Backbone as XML, in Angstrom:
<?xml version="1.0"?>
<chain id="A" units="angstrom">
  <residue number="1" name="MET">
    <atom name="N" x="123.842" y="41.140" z="100.966"/>
    <atom name="CA" x="123.790" y="41.155" z="99.845"/>
    <atom name="C" x="125.080" y="40.345" z="99.385"/>
  </residue>
  <residue number="2" name="LYS">
    <atom name="N" x="125.016" y="39.548" z="98.413"/>
    <atom name="CA" x="125.879" y="38.516" z="98.142"/>
    <atom name="C" x="126.953" y="39.213" z="96.804"/>
  </residue>
  <residue number="3" name="LYS">
    <atom name="N" x="128.164" y="38.744" z="96.858"/>
    <atom name="CA" x="129.127" y="39.139" z="95.550"/>
    <atom name="C" x="128.648" y="38.967" z="94.559"/>
  </residue>
  <residue number="4" name="ASP">
    <atom name="N" x="127.740" y="38.416" z="93.839"/>
    <atom name="CA" x="127.483" y="38.113" z="92.587"/>
    <atom name="C" x="126.179" y="39.281" z="92.361"/>
  </residue>
  <residue number="5" name="GLU">
    <atom name="N" x="125.746" y="39.795" z="93.367"/>
    <atom name="CA" x="124.518" y="40.742" z="93.188"/>
    <atom name="C" x="125.350" y="42.099" z="93.210"/>
  </residue>
  <residue number="6" name="LEU">
    <atom name="N" x="126.554" y="42.350" z="93.464"/>
    <atom name="CA" x="127.165" y="43.601" z="93.233"/>
    <atom name="C" x="127.573" y="43.908" z="91.813"/>
  </residue>
  <residue number="7" name="PHE">
    <atom name="N" x="127.719" y="45.216" z="91.583"/>
    <atom name="CA" x="128.125" y="45.453" z="90.335"/>
    <atom name="C" x="129.746" y="45.950" z="90.326"/>
  </residue>
  <residue number="8" name="PHE">
    <atom name="N" x="130.617" y="45.103" z="89.402"/>
    <atom name="CA" x="132.070" y="45.239" z="89.387"/>
    <atom name="C" x="132.408" y="45.349" z="88.057"/>
  </residue>
  <residue number="9" name="ASN">
    <atom name="N" x="133.537" y="46.342" z="87.680"/>
    <atom name="CA" x="134.044" y="46.664" z="86.647"/>
    <atom name="C" x="135.256" y="45.608" z="86.782"/>
  </residue>
  <residue number="10" name="TYR">
    <atom name="N" x="135.448" y="45.056" z="85.677"/>
    <atom name="CA" x="137.179" y="44.163" z="85.744"/>
    <atom name="C" x="137.658" y="44.631" z="84.619"/>
  </residue>
  <residue number="11" name="TYR">
    <atom name="N" x="139.093" y="45.192" z="84.914"/>
    <atom name="CA" x="139.794" y="45.442" z="83.337"/>
    <atom name="C" x="141.042" y="44.645" z="83.284"/>
  </residue>
  <residue number="12" name="ASN">
    <atom name="N" x="141.068" y="44.032" z="81.967"/>
    <atom name="CA" x="142.512" y="43.121" z="82.099"/>
    <atom name="C" x="143.806" y="44.307" z="82.255"/>
  </residue>
  <residue number="13" name="LYS">
    <atom name="N" x="143.301" y="45.641" z="81.396"/>
    <atom name="CA" x="144.579" y="46.425" z="81.777"/>
    <atom name="C" x="144.374" y="47.814" z="82.085"/>
  </residue>
  <residue number="14" name="VAL">
    <atom name="N" x="144.912" y="48.308" z="83.350"/>
    <atom name="CA" x="144.237" y="49.786" z="83.621"/>
    <atom name="C" x="145.625" y="50.650" z="83.471"/>
  </residue>
  <residue number="15" name="SER">
    <atom name="N" x="145.485" y="51.798" z="83.076"/>
    <atom name="CA" x="146.580" y="52.715" z="83.061"/>
    <atom name="C" x="146.209" y="54.228" z="82.917"/>
  </residue>
  <residue number="16" name="CYS">
    <atom name="N" x="147.377" y="55.049" z="83.410"/>
    <atom name="CA" x="146.779" y="56.374" z="83.309"/>
    <atom name="C" x="147.675" y="57.400" z="82.701"/>
  </residue>
  <residue number="17" name="LYS">
    <atom name="N" x="147.115" y="58.518" z="82.172"/>
    <atom name="CA" x="148.019" y="59.502" z="81.582"/>
    <atom name="C" x="147.804" y="60.882" z="82.432"/>
  </residue>
  <residue number="18" name="ILE">
    <atom name="N" x="148.917" y="61.541" z="82.829"/>
    <atom name="CA" x="149.111" y="62.323" z="83.566"/>
    <atom name="C" x="149.657" y="63.512" z="82.711"/>
  </residue>
  <residue number="19" name="TYR">
    <atom name="N" x="149.174" y="64.841" z="82.341"/>
    <atom name="CA" x="149.831" y="65.731" z="81.776"/>
    <atom name="C" x="149.598" y="67.194" z="82.800"/>
  </residue>
  <residue number="20" name="VAL">
    <atom name="N" x="150.983" y="67.507" z="82.941"/>
    <atom name="CA" x="151.450" y="68.543" z="83.712"/>
    <atom name="C" x="152.014" y="69.807" z="82.785"/>
  </residue>
  <residue number="21" name="LEU">
    <atom name="N" x="150.923" y="70.528" z="82.760"/>
    <atom name="CA" x="151.353" y="71.840" z="81.343"/>
    <atom name="C" x="151.956" y="72.925" z="81.820"/>
  </residue>
  <residue number="22" name="GLY">
    <atom name="N" x="152.470" y="73.727" z="81.201"/>
    <atom name="CA" x="152.734" y="74.969" z="81.506"/>
    <atom name="C" x="153.885" y="74.939" z="82.617"/>
  </residue>
  <residue number="23" name="SER">
    <atom name="N" x="154.308" y="76.117" z="83.031"/>
    <atom name="CA" x="155.479" y="76.453" z="83.964"/>
    <atom name="C" x="154.983" y="77.232" z="84.815"/>
  </residue>
  <residue number="24" name="SER">
    <atom name="N" x="156.049" y="77.765" z="85.828"/>
    <atom name="CA" x="155.685" y="78.760" z="86.819"/>
    <atom name="C" x="155.372" y="80.440" z="86.012"/>
  </residue>
  <residue number="25" name="SER">
    <atom name="N" x="156.138" y="80.435" z="85.279"/>
    <atom name="CA" x="156.073" y="81.808" z="84.550"/>
    <atom name="C" x="154.659" y="81.601" z="83.410"/>
  </residue>
  <residue number="26" name="GLU">
    <atom name="N" x="154.245" y="80.611" z="82.962"/>
    <atom name="CA" x="153.259" y="80.556" z="82.064"/>
    <atom name="C" x="152.106" y="80.321" z="82.131"/>
  </residue>
  <residue number="27" name="GLY">
    <atom name="N" x="152.210" y="79.638" z="83.689"/>
    <atom name="CA" x="150.555" y="78.902" z="84.502"/>
    <atom name="C" x="150.645" y="77.483" z="84.302"/>
  </residue>
  <residue number="28" name="GLU">
    <atom name="N" x="149.835" y="76.805" z="85.544"/>
    <atom name="CA" x="149.932" y="75.496" z="85.011"/>
    <atom name="C" x="148.356" y="74.467" z="85.224"/>
  </residue>
  <residue number="29" name="SER">
    <atom name="N" x="148.609" y="73.808" z="84.487"/>
    <atom name="CA" x="147.250" y="72.919" z="84.375"/>
    <atom name="C" x="147.582" y="71.585" z="84.406"/>
  </residue>
  <residue number="30" name="ILE">
    <atom name="N" x="146.570" y="70.712" z="85.052"/>
    <atom name="CA" x="146.855" y="69.213" z="84.896"/>
    <atom name="C" x="145.610" y="68.579" z="84.711"/>
  </residue>
  <residue number="31" name="LEU">
    <atom name="N" x="145.888" y="67.460" z="83.635"/>
    <atom name="CA" x="145.047" y="66.575" z="83.109"/>
    <atom name="C" x="145.351" y="65.521" z="83.626"/>
  </residue>
  <residue number="32" name="PHE">
    <atom name="N" x="144.049" y="64.558" z="84.174"/>
    <atom name="CA" x="144.398" y="63.627" z="84.382"/>
    <atom name="C" x="143.372" y="62.311" z="83.698"/>
  </residue>
  <residue number="33" name="VAL">
    <atom name="N" x="144.089" y="61.442" z="82.946"/>
    <atom name="CA" x="143.100" y="60.607" z="82.337"/>
    <atom name="C" x="143.289" y="59.135" z="82.595"/>
  </residue>
  <residue number="34" name="LEU">
    <atom name="N" x="142.394" y="58.448" z="83.332"/>
    <atom name="CA" x="142.558" y="56.787" z="83.661"/>
    <atom name="C" x="141.778" y="55.842" z="82.559"/>
  </residue>
  <residue number="35" name="TYR">
    <atom name="N" x="142.476" y="55.150" z="82.122"/>
    <atom name="CA" x="141.892" y="54.071" z="81.061"/>
    <atom name="C" x="141.492" y="52.743" z="81.485"/>
  </residue>
  <residue number="36" name="GLY">
    <atom name="N" x="140.643" y="52.079" z="81.266"/>
    <atom name="CA" x="140.428" y="50.595" z="81.537"/>
    <atom name="C" x="140.092" y="49.876" z="80.201"/>
  </residue>
  <residue number="37" name="ASP">
    <atom name="N" x="141.162" y="48.997" z="79.946"/>
    <atom name="CA" x="141.260" y="48.323" z="78.595"/>
    <atom name="C" x="141.199" y="49.428" z="77.449"/>
  </residue>
  <residue number="38" name="ASP">
    <atom name="N" x="141.752" y="50.269" z="77.564"/>
    <atom name="CA" x="142.063" y="51.267" z="76.575"/>
    <atom name="C" x="141.018" y="52.245" z="76.520"/>
  </residue>
  <residue number="39" name="LYS">
    <atom name="N" x="139.481" y="52.482" z="77.333"/>
    <atom name="CA" x="138.534" y="53.031" z="77.280"/>
    <atom name="C" x="138.596" y="54.349" z="78.339"/>
  </residue>
  <residue number="40" name="VAL">
    <atom name="N" x="138.609" y="55.318" z="78.059"/>
    <atom name="CA" x="138.236" y="56.418" z="79.297"/>
    <atom name="C" x="137.300" y="56.106" z="80.394"/>
  </residue>
  <residue number="41" name="ILE">
    <atom name="N" x="138.011" y="55.589" z="81.641"/>
    <atom name="CA" x="136.834" y="55.493" z="82.516"/>
    <atom name="C" x="136.899" y="56.555" z="83.612"/>
  </residue>
  <residue number="42" name="TYR">
    <atom name="N" x="137.808" y="57.874" z="83.732"/>
    <atom name="CA" x="137.682" y="58.799" z="84.662"/>
    <atom name="C" x="138.505" y="60.022" z="83.713"/>
  </residue>
  <residue number="43" name="SER">
    <atom name="N" x="138.171" y="61.212" z="83.912"/>
    <atom name="CA" x="139.378" y="62.277" z="83.378"/>
    <atom name="C" x="138.806" y="63.205" z="84.235"/>
  </residue>
  <residue number="44" name="CYS">
    <atom name="N" x="139.869" y="64.430" z="84.756"/>
    <atom name="CA" x="139.332" y="65.460" z="85.440"/>
    <atom name="C" x="140.861" y="66.449" z="85.012"/>
  </residue>
  <residue number="45" name="VAL">
    <atom name="N" x="140.239" y="67.901" z="84.995"/>
    <atom name="CA" x="141.182" y="69.157" z="84.675"/>
    <atom name="C" x="141.285" y="69.793" z="85.964"/>
  </residue>
  <residue number="46" name="THR">
    <atom name="N" x="142.506" y="70.335" z="86.082"/>
    <atom name="CA" x="142.850" y="70.960" z="86.986"/>
    <atom name="C" x="143.243" y="72.466" z="86.235"/>
  </residue>
  <residue number="47" name="ASP">
    <atom name="N" x="142.606" y="73.537" z="86.641"/>
    <atom name="CA" x="142.717" y="74.817" z="85.792"/>
    <atom name="C" x="143.069" y="74.778" z="84.638"/>
  </residue>
  <residue number="48" name="SER">
    <atom name="N" x="143.379" y="75.981" z="83.825"/>
    <atom name="CA" x="143.822" y="76.046" z="82.540"/>
    <atom name="C" x="144.676" y="76.762" z="81.971"/>
  </residue>
  <residue number="49" name="PHE">
    <atom name="N" x="145.234" y="77.151" z="80.796"/>
    <atom name="CA" x="145.859" y="78.360" z="80.550"/>
    <atom name="C" x="146.119" y="78.106" z="79.185"/>
  </residue>
  <residue number="50" name="LEU">
    <atom name="N" x="146.247" y="79.631" z="78.420"/>
    <atom name="CA" x="146.288" y="79.469" z="76.930"/>
    <atom name="C" x="147.711" y="79.309" z="76.654"/>
  </residue>
  <residue number="51" name="TYR">
    <atom name="N" x="147.789" y="78.186" z="75.500"/>
    <atom name="CA" x="149.040" y="78.118" z="74.741"/>
    <atom name="C" x="148.795" y="78.460" z="73.291"/>
  </residue>
  <residue number="52" name="GLN">
    <atom name="N" x="149.501" y="79.411" z="72.773"/>
    <atom name="CA" x="149.273" y="79.769" z="71.395"/>
    <atom name="C" x="147.898" y="79.806" z="70.961"/>
  </residue>
  <residue number="53" name="ASN">
    <atom name="N" x="147.144" y="80.797" z="71.780"/>
    <atom name="CA" x="145.784" y="81.196" z="72.103"/>
    <atom name="C" x="144.460" y="80.277" z="72.160"/>
  </residue>
  <residue number="54" name="GLN">
    <atom name="N" x="144.769" y="78.862" z="72.280"/>
    <atom name="CA" x="144.171" y="77.843" z="72.648"/>
    <atom name="C" x="144.012" y="77.005" z="73.972"/>
  </residue>
  <residue number="55" name="PRO">
    <atom name="N" x="143.340" y="76.750" z="75.110"/>
    <atom name="CA" x="143.603" y="76.090" z="75.956"/>
    <atom name="C" x="144.042" y="75.168" z="76.030"/>
  </residue>
  <residue number="56" name="ALA">
    <atom name="N" x="145.337" y="74.933" z="76.486"/>
    <atom name="CA" x="146.346" y="73.674" z="76.331"/>
    <atom name="C" x="145.747" y="72.180" z="76.463"/>
  </residue>
  <residue number="57" name="VAL">
    <atom name="N" x="144.911" y="72.163" z="77.504"/>
    <atom name="CA" x="144.195" y="70.942" z="78.017"/>
    <atom name="C" x="143.025" y="70.575" z="76.792"/>
  </residue>
  <residue number="58" name="LYS">
    <atom name="N" x="142.413" y="71.326" z="76.398"/>
    <atom name="CA" x="141.357" y="71.201" z="75.076"/>
    <atom name="C" x="141.958" y="70.500" z="74.023"/>
  </residue>
  <residue number="59" name="VAL">
    <atom name="N" x="143.250" y="71.086" z="73.609"/>
    <atom name="CA" x="144.047" y="70.488" z="72.609"/>
    <atom name="C" x="144.152" y="68.845" z="72.689"/>
  </residue>
  <residue number="60" name="ILE">
    <atom name="N" x="144.436" y="68.624" z="73.934"/>
    <atom name="CA" x="145.373" y="67.172" z="74.275"/>
    <atom name="C" x="143.858" y="66.383" z="74.392"/>
  </residue>
  <residue number="61" name="LEU">
    <atom name="N" x="142.522" y="66.983" z="74.730"/>
    <atom name="CA" x="141.380" y="66.229" z="75.069"/>
    <atom name="C" x="140.899" y="65.872" z="73.578"/>
  </residue>
  <residue number="62" name="ASP">
    <atom name="N" x="140.913" y="66.912" z="72.841"/>
    <atom name="CA" x="140.411" y="66.852" z="71.179"/>
    <atom name="C" x="141.286" y="65.806" z="70.505"/>
  </residue>
  <residue number="63" name="ASP">
    <atom name="N" x="142.741" y="65.679" z="70.903"/>
    <atom name="CA" x="143.761" y="64.809" z="69.969"/>
    <atom name="C" x="143.220" y="63.175" z="70.560"/>
  </residue>
  <residue number="64" name="ALA">
    <atom name="N" x="143.133" y="63.344" z="71.966"/>
    <atom name="CA" x="142.701" y="61.948" z="72.629"/>
    <atom name="C" x="141.132" y="61.475" z="72.167"/>
  </residue>
  <residue number="65" name="ASN">
    <atom name="N" x="140.356" y="62.155" z="71.698"/>
    <atom name="CA" x="138.996" y="61.929" z="71.295"/>
    <atom name="C" x="138.393" y="61.740" z="72.552"/>
  </residue>
  <residue number="66" name="ILE">
    <atom name="N" x="138.216" y="62.518" z="73.666"/>
    <atom name="CA" x="137.789" y="62.631" z="74.789"/>
    <atom name="C" x="136.682" y="63.858" z="74.808"/>
  </residue>
  <residue number="67" name="ASN">
    <atom name="N" x="135.598" y="63.582" z="74.951"/>
    <atom name="CA" x="134.493" y="64.376" z="74.678"/>
    <atom name="C" x="133.563" y="64.801" z="76.029"/>
  </residue>
  <residue number="68" name="GLN">
    <atom name="N" x="134.287" y="64.723" z="77.126"/>
    <atom name="CA" x="133.542" y="64.976" z="78.274"/>
    <atom name="C" x="134.648" y="64.655" z="79.613"/>
  </residue>
  <residue number="69" name="ILE">
    <atom name="N" x="134.685" y="65.627" z="80.595"/>
    <atom name="CA" x="135.277" y="65.032" z="82.002"/>
    <atom name="C" x="134.722" y="65.282" z="82.998"/>
  </residue>
  <residue number="70" name="ALA">
    <atom name="N" x="135.149" y="64.299" z="83.797"/>
    <atom name="CA" x="133.895" y="63.915" z="85.136"/>
    <atom name="C" x="134.446" y="65.301" z="86.002"/>
  </residue>
  <residue number="71" name="ASP">
    <atom name="N" x="135.488" y="65.965" z="86.617"/>
    <atom name="CA" x="135.535" y="66.621" z="86.968"/>
    <atom name="C" x="136.513" y="67.916" z="86.779"/>
  </residue>
  <residue number="72" name="LEU">
    <atom name="N" x="136.294" y="69.126" z="86.682"/>
    <atom name="CA" x="137.176" y="70.158" z="87.172"/>
    <atom name="C" x="137.573" y="70.876" z="88.216"/>
  </residue>
  <residue number="73" name="PHE">
    <atom name="N" x="138.575" y="71.290" z="88.440"/>
    <atom name="CA" x="139.047" y="72.148" z="89.776"/>
    <atom name="C" x="139.688" y="73.492" z="89.128"/>
  </residue>
  <residue number="74" name="TRP">
    <atom name="N" x="139.105" y="74.182" z="89.790"/>
    <atom name="CA" x="140.002" y="75.626" z="89.843"/>
    <atom name="C" x="140.278" y="76.137" z="90.956"/>
  </residue>
  <residue number="75" name="THR">
    <atom name="N" x="141.649" y="76.148" z="91.060"/>
    <atom name="CA" x="142.166" y="76.489" z="92.356"/>
    <atom name="C" x="142.317" y="77.916" z="92.987"/>
  </residue>
  <residue number="76" name="HIS">
    <atom name="N" x="142.505" y="78.908" z="91.862"/>
    <atom name="CA" x="142.565" y="80.133" z="92.473"/>
    <atom name="C" x="142.561" y="81.141" z="90.892"/>
  </residue>
  <residue number="77" name="PRO">
    <atom name="N" x="141.828" y="82.180" z="91.272"/>
    <atom name="CA" x="141.504" y="83.285" z="90.137"/>
    <atom name="C" x="142.567" y="84.094" z="89.913"/>
  </residue>
  <residue number="78" name="HIS">
    <atom name="N" x="143.612" y="83.136" z="89.362"/>
    <atom name="CA" x="144.700" y="83.885" z="88.817"/>
    <atom name="C" x="144.561" y="83.471" z="87.050"/>
  </residue>
  <residue number="79" name="ASP">
    <atom name="N" x="144.748" y="84.701" z="86.335"/>
    <atom name="CA" x="144.635" y="84.664" z="84.966"/>
    <atom name="C" x="145.252" y="83.469" z="84.387"/>
  </residue>
  <residue number="80" name="ASP">
    <atom name="N" x="146.615" y="83.190" z="84.823"/>
    <atom name="CA" x="147.138" y="82.006" z="84.167"/>
    <atom name="C" x="146.767" y="80.799" z="84.437"/>
  </residue>
  <residue number="81" name="HIS">
    <atom name="N" x="145.917" y="80.542" z="85.633"/>
    <atom name="CA" x="145.093" y="79.298" z="86.049"/>
    <atom name="C" x="143.720" y="79.306" z="85.412"/>
  </residue>
  <residue number="82" name="SER">
    <atom name="N" x="143.233" y="80.424" z="84.850"/>
    <atom name="CA" x="141.890" y="80.622" z="84.262"/>
    <atom name="C" x="141.643" y="80.407" z="83.186"/>
  </residue>
  <residue number="83" name="ASP">
    <atom name="N" x="142.612" y="81.116" z="82.241"/>
    <atom name="CA" x="142.241" y="81.448" z="80.633"/>
    <atom name="C" x="142.097" y="80.084" z="80.149"/>
  </residue>
  <residue number="84" name="GLY">
    <atom name="N" x="140.544" y="80.183" z="79.588"/>
    <atom name="CA" x="140.377" y="78.982" z="78.604"/>
    <atom name="C" x="139.600" y="78.138" z="79.527"/>
  </residue>
  <residue number="85" name="LEU">
    <atom name="N" x="139.214" y="78.043" z="80.943"/>
    <atom name="CA" x="138.414" y="77.379" z="81.334"/>
    <atom name="C" x="136.725" y="77.671" z="80.910"/>
  </residue>
  <residue number="86" name="ILE">
    <atom name="N" x="136.476" y="78.778" z="80.453"/>
    <atom name="CA" x="135.151" y="79.022" z="80.031"/>
    <atom name="C" x="134.632" y="77.904" z="78.747"/>
  </residue>
  <residue number="87" name="GLU">
    <atom name="N" x="135.579" y="78.108" z="77.860"/>
    <atom name="CA" x="135.539" y="76.961" z="76.751"/>
    <atom name="C" x="135.450" y="75.629" z="77.308"/>
  </residue>
  <residue number="88" name="ILE">
    <atom name="N" x="136.337" y="75.100" z="78.000"/>
    <atom name="CA" x="136.462" y="73.725" z="78.596"/>
    <atom name="C" x="135.415" y="73.446" z="79.169"/>
  </residue>
  <residue number="89" name="VAL">
    <atom name="N" x="134.556" y="74.166" z="80.195"/>
    <atom name="CA" x="133.055" y="73.881" z="80.733"/>
    <atom name="C" x="132.318" y="73.776" z="79.839"/>
  </residue>
  <residue number="90" name="LYS">
    <atom name="N" x="132.056" y="74.775" z="78.766"/>
    <atom name="CA" x="131.077" y="74.647" z="77.411"/>
    <atom name="C" x="131.318" y="73.213" z="76.886"/>
  </residue>
  <residue number="91" name="THR">
    <atom name="N" x="132.597" y="73.299" z="76.185"/>
    <atom name="CA" x="132.782" y="71.952" z="75.475"/>
    <atom name="C" x="132.897" y="70.599" z="76.016"/>
  </residue>
  <residue number="92" name="PHE">
    <atom name="N" x="133.460" y="70.464" z="77.338"/>
    <atom name="CA" x="133.415" y="69.156" z="77.792"/>
    <atom name="C" x="132.592" y="68.634" z="79.037"/>
  </residue>
  <residue number="93" name="LYS">
    <atom name="N" x="131.847" y="69.992" z="79.384"/>
    <atom name="CA" x="130.433" y="69.717" z="80.189"/>
    <atom name="C" x="130.885" y="68.990" z="81.445"/>
  </residue>
  <residue number="94" name="PRO">
    <atom name="N" x="131.826" y="69.074" z="82.573"/>
    <atom name="CA" x="132.281" y="68.363" z="83.289"/>
    <atom name="C" x="130.788" y="67.791" z="84.424"/>
  </residue>
  <residue number="95" name="LYS">
    <atom name="N" x="130.820" y="66.818" z="84.956"/>
    <atom name="CA" x="129.966" y="66.403" z="86.013"/>
    <atom name="C" x="129.942" y="67.194" z="87.424"/>
  </residue>
  <residue number="96" name="ARG">
    <atom name="N" x="131.114" y="67.843" z="87.671"/>
    <atom name="CA" x="131.376" y="68.375" z="88.969"/>
    <atom name="C" x="132.334" y="69.481" z="88.744"/>
  </residue>
  <residue number="97" name="VAL">
    <atom name="N" x="132.244" y="70.533" z="89.522"/>
    <atom name="CA" x="133.198" y="71.405" z="89.326"/>
    <atom name="C" x="133.632" y="71.988" z="90.929"/>
  </residue>
  <residue number="98" name="PHE">
    <atom name="N" x="134.822" y="71.733" z="91.245"/>
    <atom name="CA" x="135.142" y="72.137" z="92.655"/>
    <atom name="C" x="136.410" y="73.404" z="92.568"/>
  </residue>
  <residue number="99" name="LEU">
    <atom name="N" x="135.688" y="74.132" z="93.387"/>
    <atom name="CA" x="136.525" y="75.493" z="93.432"/>
    <atom name="C" x="136.525" y="75.616" z="95.034"/>
  </residue>
  <residue number="100" name="PRO">
    <atom name="N" x="137.344" y="76.652" z="95.309"/>
    <atom name="CA" x="137.589" y="77.081" z="96.757"/>
    <atom name="C" x="136.136" y="77.762" z="97.385"/>
  </residue>
  <residue number="101" name="THR">
    <atom name="N" x="135.909" y="77.548" z="98.736"/>
    <atom name="CA" x="134.537" y="77.933" z="99.281"/>
    <atom name="C" x="134.671" y="79.577" z="99.244"/>
  </residue>
  <residue number="102" name="GLU">
    <atom name="N" x="135.723" y="80.245" z="99.530"/>
    <atom name="CA" x="135.563" y="81.396" z="99.409"/>
    <atom name="C" x="135.329" y="82.142" z="97.931"/>
  </residue>
  <residue number="103" name="LEU">
    <atom name="N" x="135.301" y="81.547" z="96.982"/>
    <atom name="CA" x="135.170" y="81.991" z="95.809"/>
    <atom name="C" x="133.606" y="82.010" z="95.660"/>
  </residue>
  <residue number="104" name="GLN">
    <atom name="N" x="132.907" y="83.059" z="96.006"/>
    <atom name="CA" x="131.469" y="83.069" z="95.908"/>
    <atom name="C" x="131.357" y="84.420" z="94.980"/>
  </residue>
  <residue number="105" name="SER">
    <atom name="N" x="132.299" y="85.264" z="95.496"/>
    <atom name="CA" x="132.416" y="86.391" z="94.792"/>
    <atom name="C" x="133.935" y="86.980" z="94.654"/>
  </residue>
  <residue number="106" name="LEU">
    <atom name="N" x="134.310" y="87.951" z="93.450"/>
    <atom name="CA" x="135.659" y="88.603" z="93.504"/>
    <atom name="C" x="135.438" y="89.850" z="93.727"/>
  </residue>
  <residue number="107" name="PRO">
    <atom name="N" x="136.831" y="90.459" z="94.338"/>
    <atom name="CA" x="136.965" y="91.798" z="94.328"/>
    <atom name="C" x="136.555" y="92.643" z="92.710"/>
  </residue>
  <residue number="108" name="LYS">
    <atom name="N" x="136.057" y="93.793" z="92.876"/>
    <atom name="CA" x="136.004" y="94.264" z="91.496"/>
    <atom name="C" x="137.109" y="94.309" z="90.789"/>
  </residue>
  <residue number="109" name="ASN">
    <atom name="N" x="138.442" y="94.724" z="91.562"/>
    <atom name="CA" x="139.896" y="94.847" z="90.850"/>
    <atom name="C" x="140.392" y="93.644" z="90.583"/>
  </residue>
  <residue number="110" name="THR">
    <atom name="N" x="139.465" y="92.703" z="90.374"/>
    <atom name="CA" x="140.165" y="91.150" z="89.710"/>
    <atom name="C" x="139.916" y="91.459" z="88.518"/>
  </residue>
  <residue number="111" name="ALA">
    <atom name="N" x="140.893" y="90.468" z="87.983"/>
    <atom name="CA" x="140.900" y="90.763" z="86.203"/>
    <atom name="C" x="139.532" y="90.015" z="85.471"/>
  </residue>
  <residue number="112" name="LYS">
    <atom name="N" x="139.381" y="90.652" z="84.423"/>
    <atom name="CA" x="138.085" y="90.324" z="83.699"/>
    <atom name="C" x="137.964" y="88.781" z="83.595"/>
  </residue>
  <residue number="113" name="ILE">
    <atom name="N" x="139.318" y="88.149" z="83.348"/>
    <atom name="CA" x="139.157" y="86.539" z="82.869"/>
    <atom name="C" x="138.721" y="85.850" z="83.869"/>
  </residue>
  <residue number="114" name="SER">
    <atom name="N" x="139.082" y="86.258" z="85.215"/>
    <atom name="CA" x="138.894" y="85.390" z="86.538"/>
    <atom name="C" x="137.395" y="85.822" z="86.901"/>
  </residue>
  <residue number="115" name="ARG">
    <atom name="N" x="136.810" y="86.839" z="86.805"/>
    <atom name="CA" x="135.608" y="87.312" z="87.014"/>
    <atom name="C" x="134.484" y="86.523" z="85.966"/>
  </residue>
  <residue number="116" name="ASP">
    <atom name="N" x="135.357" y="86.571" z="84.728"/>
    <atom name="CA" x="134.289" y="85.710" z="83.805"/>
    <atom name="C" x="134.122" y="84.371" z="84.255"/>
  </residue>
  <residue number="117" name="VAL">
    <atom name="N" x="135.073" y="83.657" z="84.379"/>
    <atom name="CA" x="135.214" y="82.212" z="84.798"/>
    <atom name="C" x="134.388" y="82.238" z="86.024"/>
  </residue>
  <residue number="118" name="LEU">
    <atom name="N" x="134.412" y="82.928" z="86.950"/>
    <atom name="CA" x="133.519" y="82.425" z="88.223"/>
    <atom name="C" x="132.176" y="82.804" z="87.777"/>
  </residue>
  <residue number="119" name="ASP">
    <atom name="N" x="131.557" y="83.824" z="87.098"/>
    <atom name="CA" x="130.454" y="83.831" z="86.759"/>
    <atom name="C" x="129.738" y="82.488" z="86.088"/>
  </residue>
  <residue number="120" name="LYS">
    <atom name="N" x="130.864" y="82.132" z="85.124"/>
    <atom name="CA" x="130.385" y="81.061" z="84.606"/>
    <atom name="C" x="129.893" y="79.756" z="85.286"/>
  </residue>
  <residue number="121" name="LEU">
    <atom name="N" x="131.248" y="79.653" z="86.268"/>
    <atom name="CA" x="131.421" y="78.337" z="87.226"/>
    <atom name="C" x="129.842" y="78.695" z="88.113"/>
  </residue>
  <residue number="122" name="ASN">
    <atom name="N" x="129.709" y="79.850" z="88.881"/>
    <atom name="CA" x="128.414" y="79.906" z="89.506"/>
    <atom name="C" x="126.973" y="79.589" z="89.078"/>
  </residue>
  <residue number="123" name="SER">
    <atom name="N" x="127.406" y="79.399" z="87.603"/>
    <atom name="CA" x="125.958" y="79.151" z="86.741"/>
    <atom name="C" x="125.630" y="77.599" z="86.808"/>
  </residue>
  <residue number="124" name="TYR">
    <atom name="N" x="126.784" y="76.850" z="87.269"/>
    <atom name="CA" x="126.749" y="75.522" z="87.509"/>
    <atom name="C" x="126.556" y="75.019" z="88.936"/>
  </residue>
  <residue number="125" name="ARG">
    <atom name="N" x="125.672" y="75.583" z="89.603"/>
    <atom name="CA" x="125.415" y="75.213" z="91.011"/>
    <atom name="C" x="124.901" y="73.657" z="91.334"/>
  </residue>
  <residue number="126" name="GLY">
    <atom name="N" x="124.059" y="73.029" z="90.015"/>
    <atom name="CA" x="123.620" y="72.114" z="90.374"/>
    <atom name="C" x="124.678" y="71.064" z="90.458"/>
  </residue>
  <residue number="127" name="TYR">
    <atom name="N" x="125.805" y="71.133" z="90.075"/>
    <atom name="CA" x="127.157" y="70.322" z="90.546"/>
    <atom name="C" x="128.281" y="70.978" z="91.184"/>
  </residue>
  <residue number="128" name="ASP">
    <atom name="N" x="128.196" y="72.146" z="91.673"/>
    <atom name="CA" x="129.138" y="73.125" z="92.401"/>
    <atom name="C" x="129.429" y="72.358" z="93.637"/>
  </residue>
  <residue number="129" name="LYS">
    <atom name="N" x="130.905" y="71.950" z="93.825"/>
    <atom name="CA" x="131.468" y="71.454" z="94.810"/>
    <atom name="C" x="132.316" y="72.296" z="95.709"/>
  </residue>
  <residue number="130" name="ARG">
    <atom name="N" x="132.000" y="73.253" z="96.342"/>
    <atom name="CA" x="133.003" y="74.257" z="96.677"/>
    <atom name="C" x="133.525" y="73.586" z="98.001"/>
  </residue>
  <residue number="131" name="TYR">
    <atom name="N" x="134.973" y="73.460" z="98.038"/>
    <atom name="CA" x="135.404" y="72.443" z="99.188"/>
    <atom name="C" x="136.271" y="74.094" z="99.928"/>
  </residue>
  <residue number="132" name="LYS">
    <atom name="N" x="136.602" y="73.237" z="101.299"/>
    <atom name="CA" x="137.311" y="74.381" z="102.470"/>
    <atom name="C" x="138.723" y="74.478" z="102.190"/>
  </residue>
  <residue number="133" name="THR">
    <atom name="N" x="139.374" y="75.385" z="101.963"/>
    <atom name="CA" x="140.936" y="75.317" z="101.994"/>
    <atom name="C" x="141.598" y="74.775" z="103.191"/>
  </residue>
  <residue number="134" name="HIS">
    <atom name="N" x="142.597" y="73.886" z="102.955"/>
    <atom name="CA" x="143.191" y="73.632" z="104.167"/>
    <atom name="C" x="144.583" y="74.205" z="104.572"/>
  </residue>
</chain>
């Protein structure tokens, strides 16, 4: 294959924004957005939590006029990392969802928020990317 037969994306300006949201007492979520010439070329979200009864990540995505995310990562089923994920999935329809392999089901005593999130993520099996913990 010759160089001119390959597909390349050229950008005059590449930048990224990384939002680390929350604290150890409130939960944490990370939003990563990569821009090429001021257009979103990749975005992903890790976990979610509510701030003033809204998913903090959703507020930022809405303000930035981002209507889809490429990847969603759910690290573990604690409510401070889960609250708001269902709304993020419904609204931004991530192409891939990543979660730990062992999250096939949760014990009955797990909080309702995390059980609801797992049920929702399990319904996206077409692009479910369970990964092994290291």
